[in-house]
N, C-alpha and C positions, 0 to 999 in steps of 0.2 A: 742464805747461802745459795740462792737461785742461780748465781753466776756460774757455779761449777757444774750445772746440769749438762749432760752431753749435747743437747740441742743448742745451747748457748755457746759452748766451746766450738762446735762444728761451724756455727755461723760466724764466730769470731775468726776462726782459722780460714774460712773461705774469704772473708773480707781482707785479711792480711795478705793472703796469696794473690788476690785480685789487685791489691795495691802494688805488690812487688812486680807483677807481670806487666802492669800498665806504665812502668817507668820508661823514659826515652831509651832507644836502642843505642844511640851513639855514645861511645866511651871517650871519643876524642872531641875536644872543643873545636869549633869551626873558626879558623883564623884566616881563611881565604874568602874574598868577596869579589864578585863581578857585578857591576852595575851598568846596565845597558839602557841608553836613553834615545828614543826616536824623537827627533825634533821636527821632522817633516818627512814626506815620502822620499826625499832625496838626501836627508841628513840623519846620521846616527853616530853617537859617541859611546865609548866604552871606557870604564875605569876599573882596573884590576888592582886589588890590594892583597898582597901575599905577605903574611907575617908582619903586618904593619907598614910595608913598603908599597906605595901607590905608584902605578904605571898606567899608561894609556896605550893599549895594544893597537896595532895598525888596523883601521877599518877600511875596507875596499867595497865600493858600490858594485852590485851585481844586477843592475836594472832598477826599475821603479819598485819601491817597497821591498828591496832585497839587498843584503850585504853579506860580506865575509869578514870575520875578525880573525886575524892571524894569532893563533895561540896553540902551542904545542902541549900535548898531554891532557887536553880537555875532552871529557866524555859526558854524555847524558842528553836528555831531551825533555822539554816542557813547553806548554803553551800558556799565554796570558790573554785574558779577555780584552777585546778592543773596547775602550771606554765609549759608552753610548751606542754601541752597535751589537745587538744580540746575535749570537751565532758566528761572530767574526773574531779571530784570534791573531796574536803575534806569536810566532814559533821560534824557539831557540833550540838548535840541534848541534851537538858536538860531532865533529868529523875527525876522530883521532888519527886516522890513516892519512888524512890530508893536512894535518896540523892546523886546523882552522875550525871556526864555529860558523854555521850557516844561520842567518836570520832572515825570516820571511814575515812581512807585515801584511795585515788586512786579508788573511786567509778566511774564506767563507765556508759555510756549511759544516761548522764544527760546533758541537754542543757542550764542550768542556774547556776549562782553562782557569787558571788562577786569576784572581782579581788584579787589575793593573796596579803595579807597585808592590805586590806581595812578594816577599823573599821566599825562594824555594831552597830549602836546606837539605832536601833528601834525594834529589834526582841527579845531581851533578858531582863530578870529581875532577880534580886537577892534579895530574901526576899521582893518581890513586888516593889522594886525600880529599875529604869533602870540601865543597865550595858552595857558598850561598850565592845564588844568582837572583837578581832583581831586574825586572823590565819595567821601564816607565815609558808610556806613549804620550808625549806632549804634542805630537803632530796633529792629533785629532781633537784637541781641546777647542771648544767653541770660542770664537773670537768675540771681542766686545763689539757692540753695535756701532755703526758709523754715526758720528755725531751730526754730520750734515743731514742725513736721512732722519735722524731722531728729531732734530730741530724743525725740519720741514713738516713732519707728521704732527708735532706738538702745535705748530702754528695753524695747521689745517684744522685740528680739533678745536682750538680756541675760536677760530673764525666760525666754525659750525655751531659751537655753543652760543656765541654771541648772536648769530643769525636766528637760532631757535628761540632765544629769550626775546629778541625784537619781534619776532613773529607772534609770540604769545602775548606780548604787550599790546600789539596792534589788534589782536583778537579780543582782548579784554576791553579796549577802548570802543569797539564797535557795538 
C-alpha cells in the first residue's frame, strides 16, 4: 500500500495538475486559413478559406518584394524565415484600420521567424476569430542548373581525364 503514502499522492497530484495546465488554450477550432505564396520578387498570391469557402483576395504590388492584400478585419503580425538566408525574413502584418495586410519580403537583420511554410495558428485573427496563416517563399528556391553549362563542364572534365591517362601512358612507355 505504498501508493497511498502522502509523497506519492502529492507527486501524482502535481503530475495531473501539470497535464491539465499544458492543454491548448484555444477552445474554438480554427476554420479560417490564409495561405500566402511568394513566387518571385514581383509575384505574390493569396488564398483565403473561411468556413470551407475558398477565395482569392486582391493582391496589390507595393514595390519590389512588397505587397498589400485587401482584407477587412485582419489583425496580427508574424515573420517567416527566408529559405537559405540566415537573418532574413518575410513579414506579414495586419493593418485593420486600412482593411489590408502588408507583406514585406527579404527583410534583413532579423534573428527570429517561423520556418518557411510553417502555419501560425496563434498570432492572427479575422473578424476576431482565429485564422491560421502560412507563408511559402518559392521565389528564392534554387533553380536547376543550366544543362548547356553542365554538358560543357562534363565534356571538359572527360577531355582532361583522357589527357591525364594518355600522359601517364607515355610516361610508362619511356
